[in-house]
FIKOLZA-1660 file (N, C-alpha, C; in steps of 0.1 Angstrom, whole numbers, plus 5000, padded with zeros to 4 digits):
% residues 238
   i   px   py   pz ch aa at
   1 3049 8286 1130  A  M  N
   1 3051 8277 1119  A  M CA
   1 3063 8281 1110  A  M  C
   2 3072 8272 1108  A  I  N
   2 3084 8275 1099  A  I CA
   2 3084 8263 1089  A  I  C
   3 3081 8266 1077  A  R  N
   3 3081 8256 1067  A  R CA
   3 3093 8257 1057  A  R  C
   4 3102 8248 1057  A  R  N
   4 3113 8248 1048  A  R CA
   4 3110 8241 1035  A  R  C
   5 3113 8247 1024  A  I  N
   5 3111 8241 1011  A  I CA
   5 3125 8240 1004  A  I  C
   6 3129 8228 1001  A  A  N
   6 3143 8226 0996  A  A CA
   6 3145 8232 0982  A  A  C
   7 3157 8235 0979  A  S  N
   7 3160 8241 0966  A  S CA
   7 3156 8232 0955  A  S  C
   8 3156 8219 0957  A  Q  N
   8 3152 8210 0946  A  Q CA
   8 3137 8211 0942  A  Q  C
   9 3129 8217 0951  A  K  N
   9 3115 8219 0949  A  K CA
   9 3112 8231 0940  A  K  C
  10 3122 8240 0937  A  R  N
  10 3120 8251 0929  A  R CA
  10 3116 8246 0914  A  R  C
  11 3108 8254 0908  A  Y  N
  11 3105 8251 0894  A  Y CA
  11 3116 8258 0885  A  Y  C
  12 3122 8250 0876  A  L  N
  12 3132 8256 0867  A  L CA
  12 3126 8258 0853  A  L  C
  13 3126 8271 0849  A  A  N
  13 3123 8275 0836  A  A CA
  13 3136 8278 0828  A  A  C
  14 3140 8270 0819  A  A  N
  14 3153 8272 0813  A  A CA
  14 3152 8273 0798  A  A  C
  15 3162 8281 0792  A  S  N
  15 3163 8282 0778  A  S CA
  15 3178 8282 0775  A  S  C
  16 3182 8284 0762  A  Q  N
  16 3197 8284 0759  A  Q CA
  16 3204 8295 0767  A  Q  C
  17 3198 8307 0769  A  R  N
  17 3205 8318 0775  A  R CA
  17 3199 8323 0789  A  R  C
  18 3191 8314 0795  A  R  N
  18 3185 8319 0807  A  R CA
  18 3181 8306 0816  A  R  C
  19 3183 8307 0829  A  E  N
  19 3178 8298 0838  A  E CA
  19 3170 8306 0849  A  E  C
  20 3158 8302 0851  A  S  N
  20 3150 8309 0861  A  S CA
  20 3144 8299 0871  A  S  C
  21 3147 8301 0883  A  Y  N
  21 3140 8293 0894  A  Y CA
  21 3128 8301 0899  A  Y  C
  22 3116 8295 0898  A  L  N
  22 3104 8301 0902  A  L CA
  22 3099 8295 0915  A  L  C
  23 3097 8303 0925  A  L  N
  23 3093 8298 0938  A  L CA
  23 3078 8298 0940  A  L  C
  24 3071 8306 0932  A  F  N
  24 3057 8306 0932  A  F CA
  24 3051 8304 0918  A  F  C
  25 3039 8301 0917  A  S  N
  25 3032 8300 0903  A  S CA
  25 3035 8313 0896  A  S  C
  26 3040 8311 0883  A  Y  N
  26 3044 8323 0876  A  Y CA
  26 3045 8319 0861  A  Y  C
  27 3040 8327 0852  A  G  N
  27 3041 8323 0838  A  G CA
  27 3035 8310 0835  A  G  C
  28 3043 8301 0828  A  D  N
  28 3038 8288 0824  A  D CA
  28 3037 8278 0836  A  D  C
  29 3043 8282 0847  A  Y  N
  29 3043 8273 0859  A  Y CA
  29 3031 8276 0868  A  Y  C
  30 3022 8266 0871  A  F  N
  30 3011 8269 0879  A  F CA
  30 3008 8257 0889  A  F  C
  31 3008 8261 0901  A  E  N
  31 3004 8251 0912  A  E CA
  31 2993 8259 0920  A  E  C
  32 2981 8254 0921  A  P  N
  32 2970 8261 0927  A  P CA
  32 2973 8264 0942  A  P  C
  33 2981 8256 0949  A  D  N
  33 2984 8258 0963  A  D CA
  33 2997 8266 0965  A  D  C
  34 3002 8271 0954  A  N  N
  34 3015 8279 0955  A  N CA
  34 3014 8292 0947  A  N  C
  35 3004 8300 0950  A  V  N
  35 3002 8312 0942  A  V CA
  35 3008 8324 0950  A  V  C
  36 3007 8324 0963  A  R  N
  36 3012 8336 0970  A  R CA
  36 3016 8331 0985  A  R  C
  37 3023 8340 0991  A  W  N
  37 3025 8338 1006  A  W CA
  37 3022 8352 1012  A  W  C
  38 3009 8353 1016  A  G  N
  38 3004 8366 1021  A  G CA
  38 3005 8376 1009  A  G  C
  39 3011 8387 1012  A  G  N
  39 3012 8397 1001  A  G CA
  39 3023 8395 0991  A  G  C
  40 3031 8384 0993  A  L  N
  40 3041 8381 0983  A  L CA
  40 3036 8373 0972  A  L  C
  41 3036 8378 0960  A  R  N
  41 3030 8371 0948  A  R CA
  41 3040 8363 0940  A  R  C
  42 3053 8367 0939  A  F  N
  42 3062 8359 0932  A  F CA
  42 3076 8362 0937  A  F  C
  43 3085 8352 0935  A  F  N
  43 3099 8354 0939  A  F CA
  43 3107 8345 0929  A  F  C
  44 3114 8351 0920  A  N  N
  44 3122 8344 0909  A  N CA
  44 3137 8346 0911  A  N  C
  45 3144 8336 0910  A  D  N
  45 3159 8336 0910  A  D CA
  45 3164 8334 0896  A  D  C
  46 3170 8344 0890  A  D  N
  46 3173 8344 0875  A  D CA
  46 3188 8344 0873  A  D  C
  47 3192 8336 0864  A  L  N
  47 3206 8336 0858  A  L CA
  47 3205 8339 0843  A  L  C
  48 3210 8350 0839  A  L  N
  48 3209 8354 0825  A  L CA
  48 3223 8353 0819  A  L  C
  49 3225 8346 0808  A  Y  N
  49 3237 8345 0801  A  Y CA
  49 3238 8357 0791  A  Y  C
  50 3250 8360 0786  A  P  N
  50 3250 8371 0776  A  P CA
  50 3240 8370 0765  A  P  C
  51 3232 8380 0763  A  G  N
  51 3222 8380 0752  A  G CA
  51 3209 8374 0757  A  G  C
  52 3209 8369 0769  A  G  N
  52 3196 8363 0775  A  G CA
  52 3188 8373 0782  A  G  C
  53 3176 8370 0785  A  G  N
  53 3167 8379 0792  A  G CA
  53 3153 8376 0790  A  G  C
  54 3145 8386 0792  A  F  N
  54 3130 8385 0791  A  F CA
  54 3125 8394 0780  A  F  C
  55 3118 8389 0770  A  S  N
  55 3113 8397 0760  A  S CA
  55 3102 8406 0765  A  S  C
  56 3096 8414 0756  A  L  N
  56 3086 8424 0761  A  L CA
  56 3075 8417 0768  A  L  C
  57 3072 8422 0780  A  H  N
  57 3062 8416 0788  A  H CA
  57 3055 8427 0796  A  H  C
  58 3044 8423 0803  A  Y  N
  58 3035 8433 0809  A  Y CA
  58 3033 8431 0824  A  Y  C
  59 3034 8441 0832  A  H  N
  59 3030 8441 0846  A  H CA
  59 3020 8451 0849  A  H  C
  60 3011 8448 0858  A  D  N
  60 3002 8458 0864  A  D CA
  60 2998 8455 0878  A  D  C
  61 2995 8465 0886  A  E  N
  61 2991 8464 0900  A  E CA
  61 3000 8454 0908  A  E  C
  62 3013 8456 0907  A  I  N
  62 3023 8448 0914  A  I CA
  62 3035 8457 0916  A  I  C
  63 3041 8455 0928  A  E  N
  63 3054 8462 0931  A  E CA
  63 3065 8451 0928  A  E  C
  64 3074 8454 0919  A  V  N
  64 3084 8445 0915  A  V CA
  64 3098 8450 0920  A  V  C
  65 3104 8443 0929  A  V  N
  65 3117 8446 0935  A  V CA
  65 3127 8437 0928  A  V  C
  66 3137 8444 0921  A  T  N
  66 3148 8437 0914  A  T CA
  66 3161 8439 0922  A  T  C
  67 3168 8429 0925  A  I  N
  67 3181 8430 0932  A  I CA
  67 3191 8423 0923  A  I  C
  68 3201 8431 0917  A  V  N
  68 3211 8425 0909  A  V CA
  68 3223 8421 0917  A  V  C
  69 3224 8408 0918  A  M  N
  69 3235 8402 0927  A  M CA
  69 3249 8403 0920  A  M  C
  70 3249 8399 0907  A  V  N
  70 3261 8398 0899  A  V CA
  70 3258 8402 0885  A  V  C
  71 3268 8409 0879  A  G  N
  71 3266 8413 0865  A  G CA
  71 3256 8425 0864  A  G  C
  72 3251 8427 0852  A  E  N
  72 3242 8438 0850  A  E CA
  72 3232 8435 0838  A  E  C
  73 3221 8442 0839  A  I  N
  73 3211 8441 0828  A  I CA
  73 3206 8454 0823  A  I  C
  74 3200 8454 0812  A  R  N
  74 3194 8467 0807  A  R CA
  74 3179 8464 0806  A  R  C
  75 3171 8473 0811  A  Q  N
  75 3156 8473 0810  A  Q CA
  75 3153 8483 0799  A  Q  C
  76 3144 8479 0790  A  R  N
  76 3139 8488 0780  A  R CA
  76 3124 8489 0781  A  R  C
  77 3119 8500 0788  A  P  N
  77 3105 8502 0789  A  P CA
  77 3100 8507 0776  A  P  C
  78 3087 8503 0773  A  E  N
  78 3081 8507 0760  A  E CA
  78 3080 8523 0760  A  E  C
  79 3085 8529 0749  A  R  N
  79 3084 8543 0747  A  R CA
  79 3091 8552 0757  A  R  C
  80 3101 8546 0764  A  Q  N
  80 3108 8554 0774  A  Q CA
  80 3123 8550 0773  A  Q  C
  81 3132 8559 0778  A  P  N
  81 3146 8556 0778  A  P CA
  81 3150 8543 0785  A  P  C
  82 3160 8536 0781  A  S  N
  82 3164 8523 0788  A  S CA
  82 3170 8526 0801  A  S  C
  83 3171 8516 0810  A  I  N
  83 3176 8517 0823  A  I CA
  83 3187 8507 0825  A  I  C
  84 3199 8511 0829  A  R  N
  84 3209 8501 0831  A  R CA
  84 3210 8498 0846  A  R  C
  85 3209 8485 0850  A  L  N
  85 3209 8481 0863  A  L CA
  85 3223 8474 0865  A  L  C
  86 3232 8480 0873  A  R  N
  86 3245 8475 0875  A  R CA
  86 3246 8466 0887  A  R  C
  87 3258 8460 0889  A  P  N
  87 3259 8451 0901  A  P CA
  87 3256 8458 0914  A  P  C
  88 3248 8452 0922  A  G  N
  88 3245 8458 0935  A  G CA
  88 3234 8468 0935  A  G  C
  89 3227 8469 0924  A  T  N
  89 3215 8478 0923  A  T CA
  89 3202 8472 0927  A  T  C
  90 3194 8480 0934  A  V  N
  90 3181 8476 0937  A  V CA
  90 3171 8485 0930  A  V  C
  91 3161 8479 0924  A  Q  N
  91 3151 8488 0917  A  Q CA
  91 3137 8484 0923  A  Q  C
  92 3129 8494 0925  A  V  N
  92 3115 8492 0928  A  V CA
  92 3107 8497 0916  A  V  C
  93 3100 8488 0909  A  L  N
  93 3091 8492 0898  A  L CA
  93 3077 8491 0903  A  L  C
  94 3070 8502 0904  A  S  N
  94 3056 8503 0908  A  S CA
  94 3048 8502 0895  A  S  C
  95 3043 8490 0892  A  A  N
  95 3037 8488 0879  A  A CA
  95 3024 8496 0877  A  A  C
  96 3017 8498 0888  A  G  N
  96 3004 8506 0888  A  G CA
  96 2995 8502 0877  A  G  C
  97 2990 8511 0869  A  T  N
  97 2980 8509 0859  A  T CA
  97 2986 8501 0847  A  T  C
  98 2999 8498 0847  A  G  N
  98 3004 8489 0836  A  G CA
  98 3017 8495 0830  A  G  C
  99 3026 8486 0828  A  V  N
  99 3039 8489 0821  A  V CA
  99 3044 8477 0813  A  V  C
 100 3050 8480 0802  A  R  N
 100 3056 8469 0793  A  R CA
 100 3071 8472 0793  A  R  C
 101 3079 8462 0794  A  H  N
 101 3093 8464 0792  A  H CA
 101 3100 8450 0789  A  H  C
 102 3112 8451 0784  A  E  N
 102 3120 8439 0783  A  E CA
 102 3133 8441 0791  A  E  C
 103 3139 8430 0795  A  E  N
 103 3151 8430 0803  A  E CA
 103 3161 8420 0797  A  E  C
 104 3173 8425 0794  A  V  N
 104 3183 8418 0787  A  V CA
 104 3196 8420 0793  A  V  C
 105 3204 8409 0793  A  N  N
 105 3218 8410 0797  A  N CA
 105 3226 8413 0784  A  N  C
 106 3230 8425 0782  A  E  N
 106 3237 8429 0770  A  E CA
 106 3252 8430 0772  A  E  C
 107 3256 8425 0784  A  F  N
 107 3270 8427 0788  A  F CA
 107 3278 8413 0788  A  F  C
 108 3291 8414 0789  A  A  N
 108 3299 8402 0790  A  A CA
 108 3297 8395 0804  A  A  C
 109 3296 8382 0804  A  G  N
 109 3295 8375 0817  A  G CA
 109 3280 8373 0821  A  G  C
 110 3278 8365 0831  A  Q  N
 110 3265 8362 0835  A  Q CA
 110 3259 8373 0844  A  Q  C
 111 3246 8374 0844  A  A  N
 111 3239 8383 0854  A  A CA
 111 3230 8374 0863  A  A  C
 112 3231 8377 0876  A  H  N
 112 3223 8369 0886  A  H CA
 112 3215 8380 0893  A  H  C
 113 3202 8378 0893  A  L  N
 113 3193 8387 0899  A  L CA
 113 3181 8379 0906  A  L  C
 114 3175 8385 0915  A  V  N
 114 3162 8380 0921  A  V CA
 114 3152 8391 0918  A  V  C
 115 3140 8387 0915  A  Q  N
 115 3129 8396 0912  A  Q CA
 115 3117 8391 0921  A  Q  C
 116 3112 8401 0928  A  I  N
 116 3102 8399 0939  A  I CA
 116 3089 8407 0936  A  I  C
 117 3078 8400 0935  A  G  N
 117 3065 8407 0932  A  G CA
 117 3056 8408 0945  A  G  C
 118 3052 8420 0949  A  I  N
 118 3044 8422 0961  A  I CA
 118 3031 8429 0957  A  I  C
 119 3020 8425 0963  A  F  N
 119 3008 8432 0960  A  F CA
 119 3008 8446 0966  A  F  C
 120 3002 8456 0958  A  P  N
 120 3003 8470 0962  A  P CA
 120 2993 8473 0973  A  P  C
 121 2996 8484 0980  A  R  N
 121 2987 8489 0991  A  R CA
 121 2975 8496 0984  A  R  C
 122 2978 8504 0974  A  E  N
 122 2968 8512 0966  A  E CA
 122 2969 8508 0952  A  E  C
 123 2957 8506 0946  A  R  N
 123 2957 8503 0931  A  R CA
 123 2954 8516 0923  A  R  C
 124 2956 8515 0910  A  G  N
 124 2953 8526 0902  A  G CA
 124 2963 8538 0901  A  G  C
 125 2975 8536 0906  A  R  N
 125 2985 8546 0905  A  R CA
 125 2992 8546 0892  A  R  C
 126 2998 8557 0888  A  M  N
 126 3006 8557 0876  A  M CA
 126 3019 8550 0878  A  M  C
 127 3024 8543 0868  A  P  N
 127 3037 8536 0869  A  P CA
 127 3048 8545 0873  A  P  C
 128 3058 8539 0880  A  S  N
 128 3070 8547 0884  A  S CA
 128 3081 8537 0887  A  S  C
 129 3093 8542 0888  A  H  N
 129 3104 8533 0892  A  H CA
 129 3115 8542 0899  A  H  C
 130 3123 8535 0908  A  A  N
 130 3134 8541 0915  A  A CA
 130 3144 8531 0917  A  A  C
 131 3157 8536 0916  A  E  N
 131 3169 8527 0918  A  E CA
 131 3178 8532 0928  A  E  C
 132 3186 8523 0935  A  A  N
 132 3196 8527 0944  A  A CA
 132 3207 8516 0944  A  A  C
 133 3219 8520 0947  A  V  N
 133 3230 8511 0947  A  V CA
 133 3232 8506 0962  A  V  C
 134 3232 8493 0964  A  I  N
 134 3234 8488 0978  A  I CA
 134 3249 8492 0982  A  I  C
 135 3250 8499 0993  A  Q  N
 135 3263 8501 0999  A  Q CA
 135 3269 8488 1004  A  Q  C
 136 3281 8488 1008  A  R  N
 136 3287 8476 1013  A  R CA
 136 3279 8469 1023  A  R  C
 137 3276 8457 1021  A  Q  N
 137 3267 8449 1030  A  Q CA
 137 3274 8448 1044  A  Q  C
 138 3268 8454 1055  A  P  N
 138 3274 8452 1068  A  P CA
 138 3272 8438 1073  A  P  C
 139 3282 8432 1079  A  L  N
 139 3281 8418 1084  A  L CA
 139 3271 8417 1096  A  L  C
 140 3264 8406 1096  A  N  N
 140 3255 8403 1107  A  N CA
 140 3244 8413 1110  A  N  C
 141 3239 8418 1098  A  E  N
 141 3228 8428 1099  A  E CA
 141 3218 8426 1088  A  E  C
 142 3206 8431 1090  A  L  N
 142 3195 8431 1080  A  L CA
 142 3195 8445 1074  A  L  C
 143 3196 8447 1061  A  V  N
 143 3196 8460 1055  A  V CA
 143 3183 8461 1047  A  V  C
 144 3174 8471 1051  A  P  N
 144 3161 8472 1043  A  P CA
 144 3165 8478 1029  A  P  C
 145 3160 8472 1019  A  L  N
 145 3163 8476 1005  A  L CA
 145 3151 8484 0999  A  L  C
 146 3139 8479 1002  A  A  N
 146 3127 8485 0997  A  A CA
 146 3116 8483 1007  A  A  C
 147 3108 8494 1009  A  S  N
 147 3098 8493 1020  A  S CA
 147 3087 8503 1018  A  S  C
 148 3075 8499 1023  A  G  N
 148 3064 8508 1024  A  G CA
 148 3060 8510 1038  A  G  C
 149 3070 8508 1047  A  Q  N
 149 3068 8509 1062  A  Q CA
 149 3076 8520 1068  A  Q  C
 150 3079 8530 1061  A  N  N
 150 3086 8542 1066  A  N CA
 150 3100 8539 1070  A  N  C
 151 3107 8530 1063  A  R  N
 151 3121 8528 1065  A  R CA
 151 3129 8538 1057  A  R  C
 152 3134 8548 1063  A  V  N
 152 3139 8560 1056  A  V CA
 152 3151 8556 1047  A  V  C
 153 3159 8545 1051  A  E  N
 153 3170 8541 1044  A  E CA
 153 3167 8532 1032  A  E  C
 154 3155 8529 1030  A  A  N
 154 3151 8520 1019  A  A CA
 154 3144 8528 1008  A  A  C
 155 3143 8522 0996  A  I  N
 155 3135 8528 0985  A  I CA
 155 3121 8526 0988  A  I  C
 156 3113 8537 0988  A  P  N
 156 3099 8536 0991  A  P CA
 156 3091 8527 0981  A  P  C
 157 3081 8520 0985  A  M  N
 157 3073 8513 0976  A  M CA
 157 3058 8513 0981  A  M  C
 158 3049 8511 0972  A  N  N
 158 3035 8512 0974  A  N CA
 158 3030 8498 0979  A  N  C
 159 3035 8494 0991  A  A  N
 159 3031 8481 0996  A  A CA
 159 3034 8481 1011  A  A  C
 160 3026 8474 1019  A  D  N
 160 3028 8473 1033  A  D CA
 160 3037 8462 1036  A  D  C
 161 3050 8464 1031  A  A  N
 161 3060 8453 1031  A  A CA
 161 3074 8459 1032  A  A  C
 162 3083 8450 1036  A  T  N
 162 3097 8454 1035  A  T CA
 162 3106 8443 1030  A  T  C
 163 3115 8446 1021  A  V  N
 163 3124 8436 1016  A  V CA
 163 3138 8439 1021  A  V  C
 164 3144 8429 1028  A  Y  N
 164 3157 8431 1034  A  Y CA
 164 3168 8422 1027  A  Y  C
 165 3180 8426 1028  A  L  N
 165 3192 8417 1025  A  L CA
 165 3199 8415 1038  A  L  C
 166 3202 8402 1041  A  G  N
 166 3208 8399 1053  A  G CA
 166 3221 8391 1051  A  G  C
 167 3230 8392 1061  A  S  N
 167 3242 8384 1061  A  S CA
 167 3246 8380 1075  A  S  C
 168 3252 8368 1076  A  L  N
 168 3256 8363 1089  A  L CA
 168 3270 8356 1087  A  L  C
 169 3279 8359 1096  A  E  N
 169 3291 8351 1097  A  E CA
 169 3289 8338 1104  A  E  C
 170 3298 8328 1103  A  P  N
 170 3297 8316 1110  A  P CA
 170 3295 8318 1125  A  P  C
 171 3285 8310 1130  A  Y  N
 171 3281 8310 1144  A  Y CA
 171 3275 8323 1150  A  Y  C
 172 3272 8332 1141  A  Q  N
 172 3265 8344 1145  A  Q CA
 172 3250 8342 1144  A  Q  C
 173 3243 8349 1153  A  M  N
 173 3228 8348 1153  A  M CA
 173 3221 8361 1152  A  M  C
 174 3209 8361 1148  A  M  N
 174 3201 8373 1146  A  M CA
 174 3186 8370 1149  A  M  C
 175 3180 8378 1157  A  D  N
 175 3166 8377 1161  A  D CA
 175 3157 8385 1153  A  D  C
 176 3146 8380 1149  A  Y  N
 176 3136 8388 1141  A  Y CA
 176 3123 8388 1148  A  Y  C
 177 3117 8399 1151  A  Q  N
 177 3104 8400 1157  A  Q CA
 177 3093 8401 1147  A  Q  C
 178 3082 8394 1149  A  M  N
 178 3071 8394 1140  A  M CA
 178 3059 8400 1147  A  M  C
 179 3050 8406 1140  A  T  N
 179 3038 8411 1145  A  T CA
 179 3026 8404 1140  A  T  C
 180 3014 8405 1146  A  P  N
 180 3002 8397 1142  A  P CA
 180 2998 8400 1128  A  P  C
 181 2992 8390 1121  A  N  N
 181 2987 8392 1108  A  N CA
 181 2997 8395 1097  A  N  C
 182 3010 8390 1100  A  R  N
 182 3020 8391 1090  A  R CA
 182 3027 8378 1088  A  R  C
 183 3034 8377 1077  A  C  N
 183 3042 8365 1075  A  C CA
 183 3055 8369 1068  A  C  C
 184 3065 8360 1069  A  V  N
 184 3079 8362 1065  A  V CA
 184 3083 8351 1055  A  V  C
 185 3091 8356 1045  A  F  N
 185 3097 8346 1035  A  F CA
 185 3112 8349 1036  A  F  C
 186 3120 8338 1037  A  V  N
 186 3134 8339 1037  A  V CA
 186 3139 8330 1026  A  V  C
 187 3148 8335 1017  A  Y  N
 187 3155 8328 1007  A  Y CA
 187 3170 8329 1008  A  Y  C
 188 3176 8317 1009  A  L  N
 188 3190 8317 1012  A  L CA
 188 3198 8317 0999  A  L  C
 189 3205 8328 0996  A  T  N
 189 3213 8329 0983  A  T CA
 189 3227 8323 0984  A  T  C
 190 3232 8322 0997  A  R  N
 190 3246 8316 0998  A  R CA
 190 3247 8311 1013  A  R  C
 191 3254 8300 1014  A  G  N
 191 3257 8295 1027  A  G CA
 191 3247 8285 1033  A  G  C
 192 3247 8284 1046  A  A  N
 192 3238 8275 1054  A  A CA
 192 3235 8281 1067  A  A  C
 193 3223 8280 1071  A  L  N
 193 3219 8286 1084  A  L CA
 193 3207 8278 1090  A  L  C
 194 3203 8281 1102  A  T  N
 194 3192 8275 1108  A  T CA
 194 3182 8286 1112  A  T  C
 195 3169 8283 1111  A  I  N
 195 3158 8292 1115  A  I CA
 195 3150 8285 1126  A  I  C
 196 3152 8290 1139  A  N  N
 196 3146 8283 1150  A  N CA
 196 3149 8268 1149  A  N  C
 197 3162 8264 1146  A  G  N
 197 3166 8251 1145  A  G CA
 197 3163 8243 1132  A  G  C
 198 3156 8249 1123  A  V  N
 198 3153 8243 1110  A  V CA
 198 3165 8246 1101  A  V  C
 199 3171 8236 1095  A  S  N
 199 3183 8238 1087  A  S CA
 199 3180 8242 1073  A  S  C
 200 3187 8252 1067  A  C  N
 200 3185 8256 1054  A  C CA
 200 3198 8258 1047  A  C  C
 201 3198 8254 1034  A  E  N
 201 3211 8256 1026  A  E CA
 201 3208 8265 1014  A  E  C
 202 3218 8267 1006  A  T  N
 202 3217 8276 0995  A  T CA
 202 3205 8272 0986  A  T  C
 203 3197 8281 0982  A  G  N
 203 3185 8278 0973  A  G CA
 203 3173 8274 0981  A  G  C
 204 3174 8271 0994  A  D  N
 204 3162 8268 1002  A  D CA
 204 3154 8280 1005  A  D  C
 205 3142 8278 1008  A  Q  N
 205 3133 8289 1013  A  Q CA
 205 3126 8285 1026  A  Q  C
 206 3123 8295 1034  A  A  N
 206 3115 8292 1046  A  A CA
 206 3103 8302 1046  A  A  C
 207 3092 8296 1048  A  R  N
 207 3079 8304 1049  A  R CA
 207 3075 8304 1064  A  R  C
 208 3074 8315 1070  A  I  N
 208 3072 8317 1084  A  I CA
 208 3060 8324 1088  A  I  C
 209 3051 8319 1097  A  A  N
 209 3039 8326 1101  A  A CA
 209 3036 8321 1115  A  A  C
 210 3027 8329 1122  A  N  N
 210 3022 8325 1135  A  N CA
 210 3033 8323 1145  A  N  C
 211 3044 8331 1143  A  E  N
 211 3055 8331 1153  A  E CA
 211 3056 8345 1158  A  E  C
 212 3059 8347 1171  A  S  N
 212 3061 8360 1176  A  S CA
 212 3076 8365 1173  A  S  C
 213 3085 8356 1172  A  E  N
 213 3098 8359 1168  A  E CA
 213 3105 8346 1163  A  E  C
 214 3117 8347 1157  A  F  N
 214 3124 8336 1153  A  F CA
 214 3139 8340 1153  A  F  C
 215 3148 8330 1154  A  M  N
 215 3162 8332 1154  A  M CA
 215 3169 8326 1142  A  M  C
 216 3177 8334 1135  A  L  N
 216 3185 8329 1124  A  L CA
 216 3200 8327 1130  A  L  C
 217 3205 8315 1127  A  G  N
 217 3219 8312 1131  A  G CA
 217 3227 8307 1120  A  G  C
 218 3239 8312 1117  A  A  N
 218 3247 8308 1106  A  A CA
 218 3255 8296 1109  A  A  C
 219 3256 8287 1099  A  I  N
 219 3265 8275 1100  A  I CA
 219 3278 8279 1094  A  I  C
 220 3277 8286 1082  A  N  N
 220 3289 8292 1076  A  N CA
 220 3285 8306 1070  A  N  C
 221 3294 8312 1063  A  N  N
 221 3291 8326 1058  A  N CA
 221 3278 8325 1049  A  N  C
 222 3268 8333 1053  A  S  N
 222 3255 8331 1047  A  S CA
 222 3250 8345 1043  A  S  C
 223 3242 8345 1032  A  E  N
 223 3235 8357 1027  A  E CA
 223 3221 8353 1023  A  E  C
 224 3211 8362 1026  A  F  N
 224 3198 8358 1023  A  F CA
 224 3189 8370 1021  A  F  C
 225 3178 8368 1015  A  V  N
 225 3168 8378 1013  A  V CA
 225 3156 8375 1022  A  V  C
 226 3151 8385 1029  A  L  N
 226 3140 8383 1038  A  L CA
 226 3129 8393 1034  A  L  C
 227 3117 8388 1033  A  V  N
 227 3105 8396 1028  A  V CA
 227 3095 8395 1039  A  V  C
 228 3090 8407 1044  A  D  N
 228 3080 8407 1055  A  D CA
 228 3068 8414 1049  A  D  C
 229 3057 8406 1049  A  V  N
 229 3044 8410 1042  A  V CA
 229 3032 8408 1051  A  V  C
 230 3021 8414 1048  A  P  N
 230 3009 8411 1055  A  P CA
 230 3003 8398 1050  A  P  C
 231 2995 8391 1058  A  T  N
 231 2989 8378 1054  A  T CA
 231 2978 8381 1044  A  T  C
 232 2972 8393 1044  A  M  N
 232 2962 8396 1034  A  M CA
 232 2950 8386 1034  A  M  C
 233 2947 8382 1046  A  G  N
 233 2935 8373 1047  A  G CA
 233 2938 8358 1044  A  G  C
 234 2950 8355 1040  A  Q  N
 234 2953 8341 1037  A  Q CA
 234 2953 8333 1049  A  Q  C
 235 2947 8322 1049  A  T  N
 235 2946 8313 1060  A  T CA
 235 2959 8304 1060  A  T  C
 236 2967 8306 1070  A  I  N
 236 2980 8300 1071  A  I CA
 236 2980 8290 1083  A  I  C
 237 2982 8277 1081  A  P  N
 237 2981 8268 1092  A  P CA
 237 2991 8271 1104  A  P  C
 238 2987 8269 1116  A  G  N
 238 2995 8271 1127  A  G CA
 238 3004 8260 1130  A  G  C
% end
């Protein structure tokens, strides 16, 4: 099953200095049938203008993967030194028993980031965080950014999941193998591609389950985020 959800279906939470596209129920946005995709709890596509961001808020028992696409932001954890996330940085925040922080674009120009929330493998851990800079994105490859599946090149996280960044040149193809009791989420950040013949454009998402494999093919230069998670008992139609 490959379900495409068009970019127009995203929920837009906007203010003077921020635009956030929410792909799952989050904050003030709630749809009872759109709370999670297996172990994936949220996926937000955020554009922060100078001075914009997220005021002090709380996370617990969630693995938050932040990918800074453009610009930079500053995180200010409560009672801890601030963290500067520059362009091309990936952060894994293991919220564990609970953490409060704010996230602000204190710099000139816009900041574009995606934030992904994944249910943890083990609960009750102490909060922690780790950052890494994405090296030059190789063409026509999937690069693991964060993983709890022993991907040595990725930032470790407390979840049975892997977050990848992918790119494809025009007319190039990529095969992805799936294993039982898992599901995949693909979000297209740039370009146009097909997934087993299903066409997707910038801002579209694809939710994939009950497939042994699928093929991604680029129509033009394309970049995307792919998240592989366990179904965690969720009943997904075939």
